[in-house]
N, C-alpha and C positions, 0 to 999 in steps of 0.2 A: 148339778144344774139340770132342771127338768127340760125335756125336749118334746115337742108335739109329735105324735106318731102320724104317719102318712096313710091316707086312705087311697086305695086304688080306684081310679075313676071308672064309671060306667057299670058298676056292679052294686046292686042294692045291698046296704048293710044288713037288711033283714035276712038275706041269704047267709051271711056270715054267722049271725046269731042262731039261725036255725041249725047250723052245722056244728055248733059248739060242743055238743055232748061228747063226741069222741071222733078222732080221726079214723079214716078207713083202715081196717086191719089188713096187712099184707098177707098173701098166701101164695102157694105155688100155682093157683089158678087165677090169680089176680091179673086182670088185663087193663086196669084203669089207666096206666101210663102209656098204653099203646094208642090211646086216642090222640089223633093229630090235629093240628090246625086250630081253628077258632075255639073248639070245645076245650082243648088243652089249655089255651091261653085264659079262657074264662075260669077254669078250675084254679089256675094260678092266681087270678084276681081274687077269687073267693077265699083262698087260703091266705093271701096277703092281708085281706081285711080281718080274717079270723086271727092272724098273728098280731095285728095291730090291737085288736080287742084284748087279747091275752096280755099284751104289754100294759094296757090301761088298767087291767085287773091285777097287776103286780105279779104276773106269772112269766118271767123271762125264759125259763127253761122250756115251758110248754110253747111259748112263742117261738123260740129258736127252732124246735122240731118242726113246727108248722111252717115257718118262713123258709126253712131249707127246702121243704117240699114245694113251696110257692116259686122259688127262684129256679128250681129244676124244671117246673112246668112252664114258667114264663120268665126266661132269663133276661129279657129286655125290659122288665117292669121296674122302673126306678124306685117306686114307693116300697116295693118288697125289699130291695137292696138296702134302702135307708132304715126300714124297720128291723131288718136283719142286723145291721150295724148297731142299732140301739139295744137289741137283745144281747149281742156279744158284749157290749159295753157294760150292761147291768150284771153280766156274769163275770166281769173283769177279764174278758178275753180280748184285750184291747188291740192287739195286732190284727186279729181277724176283723174287729170292728172297723179299723181304718181301711182295710181292703174293701169291705162292703160299702163304706161311705165313698171311697174313691170310685167304685163302680157306679154308684148312684149319681155321682157328679159327672162321670163320663156319659151316662145316659141322659143327662140334661135335667136332672131334678131341680126344680125351682122352689126349694123349701128353705126359708131363712134359718131354720134350725139345723140345716146340714153342716155349714161351716162351724157352728158352735159345737155340735156333737163331735165332729171330726177333730176340732182343736182340743176338746176335752180328752178324747181317746189318745191323741198324740202326746199331750202333756202327761198322761198317766204312764207313758212309756219313756218319759224324760226326753222326748224329742221336741225340745223347747223351741228351736228355730222354726220348725214346721208348724208347731202349735201357734206360735205368735203370728205366723203368716195366715193361718186359718182364722184366728180371732180378728185379725185386721180385715180380712174379707167379710167376716160377719158384721163388723162395725160399718162397713160400706152400706150394708143392707139395713142395719138396725143401729144407727148412731146414738139413739137415746137409751140403749140398754146399759144400765150401770153395771149389771153383773158381768157383761161381756168386757167392759173396760177393766173390771177387776181381774178377770181371767187373763186378759191381754197383759196387764201389768205383772201378774204373777209369772207369766212366761218370760217377759222381758227381764224381770228381776233374776230369774234363774239363769239367764244368759249373761248376766253381768252388765246389762244395759240399764244402769241405775237411773240416769237422768230421764230416759224415756219412760221407765217404769213409774217414776215419781209423777210424771205428767199424767200417765194413765190412771194411777190411783187418785190423783187430784180430780180428774174428770168423773171418776166413779163416785167420789164423795159429793161433788157438786150436784150430780144427778140424783143421788140417793144418800143423804147424810146419815142414814141408819145402818149403812154397811159397816159393821164393826171391823171386819177383816181389812177393808180398804183403809180405814183410819189407822189400824195397827201397822199395816205394811208401810203406809205413808210415814208414820212416826219412825219406823225402823230406818227408812232411807234418809229422812231428815237428820236423824241422829248420826248416821254414817257420814253425812255431809258436814257435820259439826254445827248444825242449826238446832241446838238443844232446846231452846225455848219453844220453837215451833213443834219440835218432836214431842215435848211434854204436853202441849196442847192436843196434838193428835192422839197420843196415847191416852190422855184423860178422857177424850170423847169415846175411844174404844172401850175403856173401862166402864164408863156410864152405860154404854149400849150393851156390853156383855160383862157383867160383874164377876163372872166365874172364869174369864179369860186370863189365865195365869201369865201367859206371855205378855199380854198388854200391861198387866201390873208390873212385871219385871222391867219392861221397857220404860214405863213411867218412872219407876224408882231410879233407874240408871240416869234418865234425863234429869230428874230432880237432883241427883247427886252431882251431875256435871254442871248444874247451874247453882251449886252451893246450897241447895235447900235440903240439908242433911236430916233435919228433924222430920220433914215431910217424907223423905225417902225411907227413913226407918219405919214410919207409920205405914207407908204403902207396903213395905216388905213384911211387916208384922201381919198385915191383912192377908197377904199371900200365905204365910205360914198357918194362919188360922183356917184359911180356905183349904189348904193342902199341906198337912203337917209333914208329908214325906218329900216335899220339894227341896232337894238338897241345894240347888242353885240359889233359891231364895234364902236359905240359911247361910250360905257362903257370903252372899251380898250383904245380908243383914249384919253378919259379923264384921265385915269391912266398914260398912256405913256407921254402925254403932260405935266402933272404935274411933273413926274419924270425928264423930260427933261428941266424943268424950263419954259415951254411955258404956263404960267398961264392963259392968256386970252383964248387960244385955249382949254385948259383943262376945263375951266369953261363953255364955250359954249357947249362943248361935254357933260358935266355932265347934264346941263339943258335939252338938247335935249334928252338924255337918259331917264331922269325922265318923260318927256312928252310922249315920244314914248311908254315907258313901261306902263304908266297908260292907254293910249288909247288902247294898245294891250290887256290889261286885260279886258276892257269892250268889245272889239271886240270878244275875245275868249269866253267870257260868252254869248255874243249874238249868237255866232255860236252854242253853246251848246243848248240854248233855241230853236234856229231855227231847229236843228236836232230833237228835241222833239216835234216840232209842236206848241210850245208855242210862237205864233207870237207876241203877245203884249209885252211880256217880252223881246223877241229878239229885237223888234223895240226900246224899251227903252234903252237897253244896247248899241246898235249900234248908236243911236242918241247921247248918252253920249260920245262914242268914238270920234265922229265927233266934239263934243263941246270941247273936250280936244285937238284934233288934226284935224284941218279943212283940212289938206292936205292928209288925210287917204283915198286913192283912193278905196281900197278894201272895206272899210266900206260904202262908197257911193253905190257901186255896190251891196253889200250884203243887205243893207237896202232896196234898190229898189226891189231886188229879193224877200225878205221877204214880202213886201207889195203886190207884184204881186201874190205871192202864197197865200196870205191871202185874195185875192179877192178885193184888194184895188188899182187897177192900176192907178187911178187918183192921189192917194197919193204917188205913186212910181215915178211919173214924176219929182218932184222937185229934189230928190237926183240923179236920173239918168241923168237929164239935167245938173246938176252940174258936174257929172262925165265926160260927153262927152264934155262939154265946157272947162274943165280944162285939159282933156287928150283926145284931138280930134282924136288921132291915135290909140285908143284902140278899136279893133273890137268888143270885148265882151260887152263893154258899149253901143255901138250903137245897138247891137242885143237885149240887155235887154230893152233898151228904145223903140225899135220897138215893142217888145212883149207887153209892156204896152199900146202903141198906138193901137195895134191890138185889145186888149181886150176892150179898150174903144170904139172902132168902128171908130176911125180916120184912116181909112185904107190907105189913101194916104200918110200920115205922116209915118205910119208904113212901107210902101213899100220903102219910101225914106231912112229911117233909116236902113232897111235891106240891101238896095243897098249900103249904106255907109259901113256897116259891111263887106259885101262880097267884096267890093272894097279894103278894108284894109287887109282882110284875105280871099283869095279865097278858102281856105280849111276849113273854119269854117262851119261845117255841120249844126249846129243849126240855123245859120243865113240863109243858103241856103234853109233849110226847111221852115223857117218862111217866106222867100220871096215867096216861092211857095204858102203857105197858104194865104198870102195877095193877090196874083194874083187870086187865086180861089175866094176870097171874092169879088174881082172886076169883076168876071166872065170873066177874060182874060185867057181862058182855054188853048189856044195853048201855051201861054207864061208860064203858070203854069206847063203844061206837060213838057216843055223844062227844067224848073227849077228843077222839081223832078227827071228828068233823069240825070241832072247834079249832084244832090245829090247822086244818085246811082253810078255815076262815082267816087265820093269821098269815099263813103262807100257802097259797094255792099250788105251789110247786113242791111241797114236801112229800117226797116219794114214800118215805117210811109210813106216813099216815095212810096213804092209799093202800100200801102193801099190808099194813096191819088190819085195815078194814077187810081186805080180801081174806086174810087168815081167819078173822072172826066169822065172816059169812061161810067160809069153808067148814069151820067147826060146827056151824049151825045147819049145815046141809042146804044152804041157800046158794046153789050153784050159779044162778044167773047173776045175782048181786056180786058174788065173788069174782066171776069172770069180768064183769064191768069194772070192778075196782082194780084188778090186775092190769087190765087194758089201760086204765088211766095212768098207772105207773109207767107204762110204755109210751104214752103220749108225752109224758114229762121226760123220761129217760129211756130211749129206745133200746139201750144196751143193759137194762136191768135184768141180770141173769135170773134172779130168784123169781121174778114175775113171769119170765118166759117158761121156766120150769113148772111153776104152779099152773099156768095156763095149759101147758102140755098135759099135765095130769088131769085137770078138770075137763078139758075138751075130749080126752080119751074116754073119760067116764060118761060123757054126754053123747058119745058116738060120733063126734066130729073128727074123724081120723086125719083128714087132710090138714086142717088147721093145727091139730095137735102135733103132727109131724113137722110142720113149719116151725113151731115154737121149740120143740125138742132139738131140731137141727140147729136152730139159732143158739141154744144153750151150748151145744158142742162146738160151734164156731167161736164162742166166747171163752169156753173152758173145755178144750178137747179131751181132757182126762176125766170129765164128769161121769162117774160110773153109773149113777142112777139114770141119767138121761140116756146113756147108751143102752141100758137094759130096757127102759120104757120104749125107746124107738125101735129096738129089735122086736119087742112084743107086738108093736103096731104092724110092723112089716112081716111078722111071722104068719104064714098061710094057715 
């Protein structure tokens, strides 16, 4: 649910735009924060507006860094607290978001988006009672917001307050009949109440609005079954199977409905498919558990078994390839990943994973071709665009690599690896000023990016800026106390 960012009053937005290029770099001689009174507050206002602009540009990590500076300089500024909460929310740091929203509320922020944003963050933490209260507050300010009625209903539903949730979903649908989720949730609650004809009507509307919503199709089929419309239910479930062949629940329900409708052959086919899919899914899920634990051999075994049971399990091919790449076995990853792209040539993620395996092996030309295929299929796939840039660097095609990384930043302005890679390219080309600017941009997004601190320490030493070089190398050692190269470089700076 989108929320408007807040602008701090009394400071021209032009000032924020003018300061966008880079946040002031800290050093041991920096006295900016020693300024007291009105000037410090004004700096906080400027940084708050800058953070709001970063949020609008889709840069939550950069916004967070800027807004933390803003609230330090102007702790009583409610707009900065609200925008800080939005930045935390977009980074899925929901507990910190709630604390920021609470502080904005204490400071008297009169922004109708505040209770909505706060409720959304609370719901993400499963704090449903508090979320429901926040959405109720939002509805006092914006009673005509169908999306807020939907969110309120979801919180009530999670609390088990089904009658109240049904009322909320009904209001959402009356205000905006195109909300497919509201129609689906309403159908679910109507079915639970035994009102199957009404449930079928709600589910049917959800299906019309969102034809790929498998849950709506399943709900519709069950409602049709409950009202004795077995042939229609079988048809609905067949549509789900066509839409998602690996939906085991649809296969299970189809086996049941087809048998009840006397369609014995269809029912038996669905039953066998359900058993096969369920067995493969169990191996796949166990493989995922092992992979998350870093137990690569066990993960490999379970994923391989999943494919033995179901050779059409696309996700298992991808996951098996990814596990082998992560385990340092890119050559072994090639077979499952090639299978994936041969069977599903239009899946960008498969091409991107295959390209990563090629890149690790050192067959850079094949890697670039696969990254190109991935980007061609999905121009917004950041991991493929980044990989393409890395492949071009390996081929020493630096101008093309620079363009590739700038394209990544167009997709995600907070992608630290793109800024860092640009800095490396400029360093290799002896463009020190451009390299320093790129590494500093890394630190705007991630102030604790160790490699950027180290790179800046080296570059600033070479350009004669010993004070700032010392600052960055000291920061490296605070992040990684045993970093041997930083210790050596720092010692060389301090050596008389």
